[in-house]
NUZA-905784 format. One line per 3 residues: number of its first residue (from 1); for each residue x, y, z of N, C-alpha, C. Coordinates in Angstrom, 1 decimal. Last residue first. Example, Ala and Ser with C-alpha at 12.3 -4.5 7.8 and 13.67 -1.06 7.14 Angstrom:
REM NUZA-905784
2> 12.8:-2.2:7.1:13.7:-1.1:7.1:12.9:0.0:7.9 | 13.2:-5.7:7.8:12.3:-4.5:7.8:13.2:-3.3:7.8
***
This chain:
REM NUZA-905784
258> 77.4:152.3:67.1:77.2:151.7:66.0:78.7:151.2:65.6 | 76.8:152.2:70.6:77.5:152.7:69.5:78.0:151.6:67.8 | 75.1:151.8:73.3:75.4:150.8:71.9:75.7:151.9:71.6
255> 75.1:151.9:76.9:75.2:152.5:76.5:75.9:152.2:74.5 | 73.3:151.5:79.4:74.3:151.2:78.8:74.1:151.4:77.4 | 73.0:153.0:83.0:73.4:153.4:81.6:73.9:152.5:80.5
252> 71.4:152.3:85.3:72.4:152.1:84.9:72.6:152.1:84.1 | 70.0:152.9:89.2:69.8:153.5:87.3:71.7:153.0:86.7 | 68.1:151.9:92.0:69.1:152.4:91.0:69.1:152.2:89.3
249> 65.9:153.5:93.4:66.0:152.1:92.9:67.6:152.7:92.2 | 65.1:155.9:95.8:63.6:154.0:95.1:64.7:153.4:94.5 | 66.3:157.1:98.8:66.2:156.6:96.8:65.3:155.6:96.9
246> 64.3:160.7:99.1:65.1:158.6:99.2:65.1:158.0:98.3 | 65.6:163.0:100.2:65.1:162.1:99.3:65.6:161.4:99.6 | 66.3:165.2:101.7:65.0:164.6:102.4:64.7:163.2:101.0
243> 68.6:166.5:102.2:67.7:166.8:102.2:66.6:166.9:102.2 | 70.6:164.2:103.0:70.0:165.3:104.4:69.0:166.2:103.6 | 70.1:163.3:100.6:69.8:162.3:101.5:69.1:163.3:102.7
240> 71.6:165.0:99.2:70.4:164.9:99.2:69.2:164.2:100.1 | 74.1:164.3:100.0:73.7:165.9:100.8:72.4:165.4:100.4 | 74.9:161.4:99.4:75.4:162.0:100.5:74.1:163.4:100.9
237> 74.7:162.2:96.1:73.3:161.2:97.4:73.7:161.5:98.3 | 77.1:163.5:95.5:75.2:164.0:95.5:74.2:163.4:96.3 | 78.8:161.4:94.6:79.1:162.6:95.6:77.6:163.3:95.9
234> 77.5:159.2:94.1:78.0:158.8:95.2:78.2:160.4:95.6 | 74.9:160.6:91.3:76.6:159.7:91.9:76.0:159.5:93.6 | 71.1:160.5:91.2:72.5:160.7:91.9:74.0:159.8:91.7
231> 68.6:162.3:89.3:70.1:160.3:88.9:71.0:160.6:89.9 | 65.8:163.3:90.8:67.3:163.1:90.5:68.2:161.8:90.1 | 62.8:164.4:91.5:63.9:163.0:90.7:65.0:163.8:90.5
228> 61.0:166.3:93.0:61.8:166.2:92.2:62.3:164.8:92.0 | 57.2:166.2:93.1:57.9:165.2:93.3:59.5:166.4:92.1 | 55.0:168.1:92.5:55.0:167.3:93.7:55.9:166.9:93.5
225> 53.6:171.0:91.4:54.4:169.6:90.7:54.4:169.4:92.4 | 53.3:174.2:90.7:52.9:172.7:91.3:53.2:171.0:91.0 | 55.4:176.4:90.9:54.5:175.5:89.2:53.6:174.0:89.3
222> 55.9:176.3:92.7:55.3:177.5:92.8:54.4:177.0:91.0 | 57.8:174.0:93.1:56.0:173.9:94.4:55.2:175.9:93.7 | 59.3:174.6:91.1:58.9:173.9:90.9:57.2:173.4:92.4
219> 60.8:176.9:92.5:59.9:177.2:91.2:59.6:176.3:91.2 | 62.3:175.8:94.8:60.6:176.4:95.1:59.8:176.7:93.8 | 63.9:173.4:93.8:62.7:173.5:94.6:60.9:174.3:94.5
216> 65.8:174.9:92.9:65.1:174.9:92.2:63.6:174.0:92.6 | 66.6:176.1:95.2:65.8:177.2:94.8:65.4:176.5:93.2 | 67.3:173.4:96.7:66.7:174.5:96.9:65.3:175.5:96.0
213> 69.1:173.5:95.2:68.8:172.5:94.9:67.2:173.2:95.4 | 70.6:175.6:95.2:70.8:175.1:93.3:69.8:174.3:94.0 | 71.7:174.9:97.7:71.4:176.2:97.5:70.8:175.6:97.0
210> 73.7:172.4:97.2:72.0:172.7:98.3:70.8:173.7:98.3 | 75.7:173.3:96.1:74.5:172.6:95.6:73.4:172.7:96.5 | 76.7:175.0:98.4:75.9:176.2:96.7:74.8:174.9:96.2
207> 78.0:174.9:100.0:76.2:174.5:100.3:75.9:175.1:99.2 | 80.6:174.1:100.1:80.2:175.9:101.0:78.9:176.4:100.7 | 81.2:172.7:99.0:81.9:172.0:99.7:81.0:173.8:101.0
204> 83.5:174.4:96.1:82.9:172.9:96.5:83.0:173.0:98.3 | 85.1:175.5:94.8:83.3:176.1:95.8:83.1:175.4:96.2 | 87.1:175.4:93.5:86.9:175.5:94.5:85.9:176.1:95.7
201> 85.7:173.1:91.6:86.6:172.6:92.6:86.8:173.3:94.6 | 82.7:173.9:90.5:83.4:174.4:90.7:84.4:173.5:92.0 | 80.3:172.4:90.5:80.6:172.9:91.5:82.0:172.5:91.6
198> 76.9:170.8:89.0:78.0:169.8:89.8:78.6:171.8:89.9 | 74.5:170.5:88.9:75.0:170.6:90.1:76.0:171.1:91.0 | 72.1:168.0:86.2:73.6:169.4:86.7:74.1:169.1:88.3
195> 69.3:168.3:86.9:70.1:167.6:86.1:71.3:168.5:86.9 | 66.2:167.1:88.5:67.0:168.1:88.9:68.3:167.5:88.2 | 62.4:166.7:87.2:64.0:166.0:87.0:64.5:166.9:87.3
192> 59.8:166.9:88.5:60.5:167.7:87.6:61.8:166.9:87.9 | 56.2:165.3:88.3:57.4:164.4:88.2:58.5:166.1:88.5 | 53.9:165.2:87.3:53.4:166.0:89.1:55.6:165.8:89.3
189> 52.5:165.2:84.5:53.4:164.1:85.2:53.1:164.4:87.1 | 51.7:167.8:83.7:51.1:166.7:84.0:51.3:165.7:84.7 | 54.7:168.8:82.0:53.5:169.1:83.3:53.2:167.6:83.5
186> 58.1:168.6:83.5:57.2:167.0:82.1:56.0:167.3:83.1 | 61.0:170.4:83.9:59.5:169.7:83.8:58.8:168.8:82.9 | 64.1:169.8:84.7:62.8:170.0:83.2:62.1:169.6:84.0
183> 66.3:172.8:85.5:65.6:171.3:85.9:64.9:172.2:84.6 | 70.4:172.9:85.7:69.1:172.7:84.9:67.3:171.9:85.5 | 73.0:174.8:87.9:71.9:173.5:87.6:70.8:173.7:85.7
180> 76.3:175.9:88.3:75.4:175.3:87.7:74.2:174.8:87.6 | 78.5:177.1:89.7:78.2:176.1:89.6:76.7:177.0:88.9 | 80.5:179.5:89.0:81.2:178.6:90.4:80.1:177.3:90.3
177> 81.4:182.2:86.4:80.8:180.8:87.5:81.2:179.7:88.1 | 82.7:186.0:87.7:82.9:183.9:87.4:82.0:182.7:87.4 | 82.1:187.3:88.3:82.1:187.5:86.9:82.3:185.8:86.8
174> 81.4:187.5:91.4:81.9:188.2:91.2:81.1:187.5:89.0 | 80.3:183.7:91.2:80.9:184.6:92.6:82.3:186.1:91.9 | 76.7:182.7:90.4:78.3:183.4:90.2:78.9:184.0:91.6
171> 75.2:179.5:89.1:75.7:180.4:90.2:76.9:181.4:90.1 | 72.3:180.1:87.6:74.1:179.4:87.1:74.5:180.7:88.5 | 69.3:177.7:85.9:70.2:178.6:87.1:71.5:178.6:87.2
168> 66.8:177.1:83.5:68.2:177.2:84.1:68.8:178.2:85.3 | 64.2:175.0:83.3:64.9:176.2:83.7:66.0:175.8:84.0 | 62.2:173.6:79.7:63.1:174.3:80.8:63.7:175.6:82.0
165> 59.7:174.8:80.0:59.5:173.0:80.1:60.7:173.1:80.7 | 59.8:176.8:78.0:58.0:176.6:79.1:58.6:175.2:79.4 | 60.9:176.8:76.0:61.3:177.2:76.9:60.9:176.7:77.9
162> 60.9:175.6:73.4:60.2:174.8:74.4:60.7:175.1:76.1 | 63.1:176.3:71.9:61.5:175.7:71.1:60.6:175.2:71.9 | 65.3:177.9:72.8:64.8:177.9:70.9:63.6:177.3:71.3
159> 65.8:175.9:74.8:65.3:177.1:74.4:65.4:178.3:73.4 | 66.5:173.7:73.4:65.3:173.6:74.6:65.3:174.4:74.8 | 69.4:174.4:71.5:67.9:173.6:70.7:66.6:173.8:72.2
156> 70.6:174.9:74.1:70.2:175.5:73.4:69.0:175.4:72.6 | 71.2:172.2:75.4:70.3:173.1:75.8:69.8:174.4:74.7 | 72.4:170.5:72.8:70.7:170.6:73.3:69.9:171.5:74.2
153> 74.5:172.7:73.0:73.4:171.8:71.8:71.8:171.6:71.8 | 75.5:171.5:74.8:75.1:172.8:75.0:74.7:172.9:73.9 | 76.2:168.1:74.2:75.1:169.2:76.5:74.6:170.8:75.4
150> 77.4:168.6:73.1:76.3:168.5:73.2:75.4:168.5:74.0 | 80.0:170.1:74.3:79.5:170.5:73.3:78.6:169.9:73.3 | 82.1:169.4:77.1:79.7:169.0:77.1:79.1:170.0:75.6
147> 84.8:168.8:78.4:83.6:169.2:77.3:82.6:168.6:77.5 | 85.4:168.0:81.7:85.5:167.7:80.6:84.6:168.2:79.4 | 85.3:168.4:84.4:86.4:168.3:83.7:86.4:167.1:83.2
144> 82.8:168.9:85.9:82.9:167.7:85.8:84.5:167.7:85.0 | 82.9:171.7:86.9:83.9:170.9:87.5:83.4:169.4:87.4 | 84.2:173.0:84.2:85.1:172.5:85.0:85.0:172.5:86.2
141> 82.0:172.5:83.2:82.8:171.5:81.8:84.2:172.0:83.2 | 80.4:173.8:84.2:80.1:172.2:83.7:81.4:171.7:84.3 | 80.5:176.4:83.3:80.7:176.1:84.6:80.9:174.2:84.9
138> 80.5:176.5:81.1:81.3:177.5:82.0:81.8:176.3:82.6 | 77.5:176.0:81.3:78.7:175.0:80.1:79.7:175.4:80.9 | 76.6:178.5:81.7:76.0:177.0:82.6:77.4:176.2:81.7
135> 77.5:180.4:79.8:78.6:180.5:81.9:78.1:178.5:82.8 | 76.3:179.5:77.7:77.7:179.5:78.2:78.3:179.3:79.3 | 73.4:180.4:79.0:74.1:178.6:78.8:75.3:179.2:78.3
132> 74.0:182.9:78.1:73.6:182.3:80.4:74.2:181.2:79.9 | 74.0:183.8:75.9:75.6:183.7:77.4:75.3:183.0:78.7 | 71.3:182.4:75.3:72.6:182.4:74.3:74.0:182.1:75.1
129> 69.3:183.2:78.0:70.1:183.1:76.5:71.6:182.7:76.1 | 68.8:181.8:80.2:67.6:182.2:79.7:68.0:182.5:78.2 | 69.2:181.5:83.5:69.8:181.9:82.6:68.7:181.8:81.0
126> 69.7:183.8:86.7:68.5:182.6:85.4:69.1:182.8:84.6 | 71.7:183.7:88.9:71.2:184.0:88.1:70.4:183.3:86.9 | 72.9:183.8:92.6:71.9:183.0:91.5:71.3:184.1:90.8
123> 76.0:184.7:94.2:74.5:185.2:93.6:74.4:184.3:92.8 | 78.6:185.8:96.8:77.8:184.4:95.7:75.9:184.4:95.1 | 79.1:186.5:98.9:79.5:186.5:97.9:79.1:186.3:95.9
120> 78.6:183.7:101.4:78.9:185.4:101.1:79.5:185.9:98.9 | 76.9:180.5:100.0:77.7:180.9:100.5:78.7:183.2:100.6 | 73.2:180.7:100.4:74.3:181.1:99.9:75.5:181.1:100.7
117> 70.1:178.8:100.8:71.5:179.8:101.3:73.0:179.7:101.0 | 67.1:179.4:99.5:68.8:178.9:99.0:69.5:179.6:100.3 | 64.4:177.7:100.3:64.3:178.9:101.0:66.2:178.3:100.2
114> 62.9:175.1:100.9:63.5:175.8:99.1:63.6:177.4:99.5 | 63.4:172.1:101.8:63.6:173.0:102.1:63.5:174.1:101.3 | 60.9:169.0:101.4:62.3:169.8:101.1:62.3:171.5:101.6
111> 58.5:168.7:101.7:59.3:168.0:102.2:60.7:168.4:102.3 | 56.9:169.7:98.7:57.0:170.0:100.5:57.1:169.1:101.7 | 58.7:167.5:96.9:58.2:169.4:97.2:58.5:169.6:98.1
108> 59.1:164.5:97.8:57.6:165.4:97.4:58.4:166.5:97.7 | 62.1:163.2:95.9:61.8:163.3:97.7:60.6:164.9:97.0 | 63.8:160.3:94.7:63.0:160.9:94.3:62.8:161.3:95.9
105> 66.7:158.9:93.8:66.1:159.5:94.1:65.4:160.7:94.2 | 68.2:156.6:91.9:67.1:157.5:91.5:66.7:157.2:92.7 | 71.7:156.8:91.3:70.6:156.3:92.7:69.6:157.2:91.9
102> 73.9:155.2:89.2:73.8:156.2:89.3:72.9:155.7:90.7 | 76.4:153.9:88.0:75.2:152.8:88.7:75.2:155.2:89.3 | 78.8:154.4:84.5:78.0:154.3:85.9:77.3:154.1:86.5
99> 77.9:152.3:81.5:78.1:153.3:82.9:78.0:153.4:83.8 | 78.5:149.6:79.8:77.7:149.9:80.8:78.4:150.8:81.8 | 78.2:149.2:76.3:78.5:149.0:77.9:78.1:149.7:78.4
96> 76.7:146.2:74.2:76.7:147.6:75.5:77.7:147.4:76.0 | 76.9:143.5:73.3:77.7:144.5:73.2:77.8:146.2:73.3 | 75.4:141.7:73.9:74.3:141.9:72.8:75.7:143.8:72.2
93> 75.8:141.6:77.0:76.5:140.3:76.0:76.0:140.8:74.6 | 75.4:143.7:78.4:76.5:143.7:77.5:77.0:142.7:76.9 | 72.5:142.8:77.7:73.0:144.6:76.9:74.1:143.9:77.1
90> 73.3:140.8:80.0:71.6:140.9:78.7:72.2:142.2:77.2 | 73.0:141.7:81.9:74.0:140.9:81.3:73.7:140.7:80.0 | 70.8:143.0:82.5:72.4:144.7:82.3:73.3:142.9:81.7
87> 68.8:141.2:83.0:68.8:142.8:81.5:69.8:143.3:81.5 | 68.3:140.0:84.7:69.9:139.4:83.7:69.5:140.9:82.6 | 65.8:139.9:85.4:66.9:140.2:86.2:68.2:140.4:85.5
84> 63.6:141.5:82.7:64.6:140.6:83.0:65.0:141.0:84.5 | 62.5:144.2:84.2:63.0:142.3:83.8:63.4:142.4:82.7 | 63.9:146.9:86.9:63.8:145.5:85.6:63.7:144.3:85.7
81> 65.4:147.7:89.3:63.8:146.6:89.1:63.3:145.9:88.8 | 67.3:149.0:88.6:67.1:148.0:89.1:66.1:146.9:89.2 | 66.8:150.2:85.4:66.6:150.2:86.6:66.9:149.2:87.4
78> 68.7:151.4:82.1:68.1:150.3:82.9:68.1:151.0:84.5 | 68.5:152.5:79.5:68.7:153.4:81.2:67.7:152.3:81.3 | 70.6:151.9:76.7:69.3:151.3:77.4:69.7:152.2:79.0
75> 71.3:154.4:74.2:71.7:154.4:75.5:69.7:153.4:76.2 | 72.6:155.1:71.1:72.1:155.2:71.5:72.6:154.3:73.2 | 74.0:156.8:67.6:74.6:156.6:68.9:73.3:155.9:70.5
72> 72.3:156.1:64.6:72.9:156.9:66.2:73.2:156.1:67.1 | 72.3:155.2:62.3:73.8:155.3:62.6:73.3:156.1:64.1 | 69.9:154.0:61.4:69.4:155.4:61.3:71.1:156.1:62.0
69> 70.7:151.4:62.0:70.1:151.5:60.4:70.3:153.3:61.2 | 71.3:151.4:64.9:72.3:150.9:64.3:71.3:151.6:62.4 | 68.2:151.3:65.7:69.2:153.0:65.8:70.5:152.5:65.0
66> 67.8:149.0:65.1:67.1:150.6:64.5:67.5:151.7:64.4 | 69.5:146.7:66.3:68.8:147.1:64.4:68.2:148.6:64.3 | 69.0:147.2:69.0:70.4:147.5:68.1:70.0:147.9:66.7
63> 66.2:146.5:68.4:66.4:148.0:68.6:67.9:148.6:68.6 | 66.0:143.6:68.4:65.6:144.6:67.4:66.2:146.4:67.5 | 67.7:143.1:70.2:68.3:143.0:68.9:67.5:143.6:68.3
60> 66.2:143.2:72.8:67.4:144.0:71.9:68.3:143.7:70.6 | 63.7:141.1:71.8:63.9:142.8:71.5:64.9:143.8:72.0 | 65.3:138.9:71.4:65.5:139.1:70.4:64.5:140.8:70.9
57> 65.8:139.5:73.8:67.1:139.0:73.2:67.0:139.4:72.4 | 63.2:138.9:75.7:64.1:140.0:76.0:65.2:139.7:75.0 | 61.7:136.4:75.2:61.7:136.9:73.9:62.8:138.6:74.5
54> 62.1:134.5:78.1:61.5:134.8:76.6:62.2:135.2:75.1 | 62.1:136.7:79.7:63.4:135.8:79.9:63.4:135.9:78.1 | 60.4:140.5:78.4:60.2:138.5:79.9:61.6:137.7:79.3
51> 60.1:143.3:79.4:60.6:142.4:78.6:60.2:141.1:79.9 | 59.3:146.0:79.3:59.1:145.2:79.4:58.9:143.6:79.2 | 60.8:149.7:79.5:60.8:148.0:78.2:60.2:147.3:79.5
48> 61.9:153.4:78.9:61.0:151.9:79.5:61.1:150.4:77.9 | 63.3:153.9:77.4:63.8:154.6:79.0:62.7:154.1:79.9 | 66.4:154.0:74.9:64.8:153.7:76.1:64.5:153.3:77.0
45> 68.3:156.9:73.5:67.7:155.3:73.9:66.3:155.1:74.2 | 69.5:159.8:72.5:68.7:159.1:72.0:68.9:157.2:73.0 | 69.4:162.9:72.7:69.5:161.8:73.5:68.4:161.0:73.1
42> 70.4:165.2:69.3:69.6:164.8:70.9:69.7:163.2:71.9 | 71.8:165.5:67.8:72.5:165.6:68.8:71.5:166.2:70.4 | 71.0:163.0:65.6:72.4:163.2:66.7:72.9:164.5:67.6
39> 67.7:162.1:66.5:68.8:162.0:65.6:70.1:162.0:66.5 | 65.7:160.9:68.2:66.1:162.5:68.7:67.2:162.9:67.2 | 64.1:159.6:69.6:64.8:159.3:69.4:64.7:161.1:68.4
36> 63.4:157.1:72.8:63.3:158.7:72.7:64.1:158.5:71.5 | 61.5:154.5:73.7:62.5:155.1:73.2:62.1:156.5:73.0 | 60.0:151.5:74.9:59.5:152.9:74.6:61.2:153.3:74.7
33> 58.5:148.0:74.4:59.5:149.4:74.4:59.2:150.6:74.2 | 57.2:145.8:74.2:57.3:146.4:75.4:58.4:146.7:75.6 | 56.8:147.7:71.0:56.3:146.1:71.4:56.7:146.1:73.3
30> 57.5:149.9:70.5:58.1:148.9:69.6:57.6:147.8:70.7 | 57.1:153.7:70.4:56.5:152.7:71.5:56.7:151.1:70.5 | 58.6:157.0:70.5:57.7:155.1:69.9:57.9:154.4:70.7
27> 58.8:160.1:70.3:58.6:158.8:71.1:57.9:157.1:70.5 | 61.3:162.4:69.7:59.9:162.0:69.0:59.5:161.0:70.2 | 62.1:165.4:69.1:62.5:164.4:69.7:60.7:163.7:69.2
24> 61.9:167.8:68.3:62.7:166.8:67.3:62.9:166.1:68.2 | 62.7:170.0:71.2:62.6:169.3:70.7:63.3:169.0:68.7 | 62.5:167.1:74.4:63.2:168.1:73.2:62.7:168.2:71.9
21> 61.5:164.9:75.3:62.3:165.8:76.2:62.6:166.9:75.3 | 57.9:163.6:75.2:59.6:164.5:73.7:59.6:165.0:75.0 | 57.8:161.1:77.3:57.1:162.3:76.1:58.7:162.9:75.5
18> 56.2:157.9:78.1:57.3:159.4:78.3:56.9:160.3:77.3 | 54.4:156.3:79.9:54.0:157.0:79.7:55.2:158.1:78.8 | 56.7:154.7:81.4:56.3:153.4:80.1:55.3:154.7:79.4
15> 58.4:157.3:82.8:59.1:156.1:81.7:57.4:155.3:80.6 | 56.6:159.4:83.6:58.0:159.6:83.8:58.6:158.2:82.5 | 54.6:157.7:84.3:54.6:158.4:84.2:55.2:159.5:83.3
12> 55.3:154.6:85.6:54.3:154.6:84.7:54.0:156.4:83.2 | 57.8:155.3:87.1:57.4:154.4:86.3:56.4:154.5:84.9 | 56.9:156.2:88.9:57.5:157.9:87.9:57.7:155.9:87.2
9> 54.5:155.1:90.3:54.1:157.0:89.5:55.2:156.9:88.6 | 56.1:153.7:91.0:55.5:153.2:90.4:54.7:154.2:89.5 | 57.3:155.3:93.2:58.0:154.4:92.4:57.3:154.2:90.9
6> 55.5:155.8:94.7:55.8:156.9:93.9:56.2:156.6:93.4 | 54.6:153.7:95.6:53.6:154.1:95.4:54.5:154.7:94.4 | 56.9:152.1:96.9:56.7:151.1:96.2:55.5:152.3:95.5
3> 57.1:154.9:99.1:58.6:154.7:97.9:57.7:153.9:97.1 | 55.2:157.0:100.2:55.3:155.4:100.0:55.7:155.2:98.9 | 57.1:159.1:102.4:56.3:159.2:101.2:55.9:158.1:100.9
***
């Protein structure tokens, strides 16, 4: 995989030419800034910026003013290769709070295993209704150790209004959800994004995360996608590297709360 070429494709197709990521979300372009705005229950933030040192502070202030007027918390999703090089420092000076770094991992689907291998007693079930969403949220809350009411509402909205761009799966051991994951599809870009995948503590280390990746890779291949993208934590990054994903950059979310 040509890393520079794929990173440039990702920047252009997913960030600069961003599309709404859910119902009621709109894409707005303000000079060299691309933002998503969708109200209190949606993710709101900056997905791309092409700033220079002379204009960066004014552009940051303009976005703060815009979202503050709307009464919305928002995120400026930065990448290590964004410019200016001190964008993160400028965001901190403007009142943003940095969240943990994640690795931007991308793989060609043709290079990935697409046959899920599950531990005995575990099965994968597709999620298409509110009851299934509750299983997903239960697995996530156990895996990540926190409640996720906002995620529940975003997933339900997505299923109601644009289910063709979202794929959900839950791993079940008997009647207990032990892991869950979703894939967000962006038609026409060649990229599908993998999210979630956390496994409850008692079931970790048995290959469930790998199986969820393989399951979604197979679905994406069947739909004609070329690449899978993950924002990976330190826990998932080594697993993804062993599967064939390549780290192309680092992404750091900066959050502003009015």
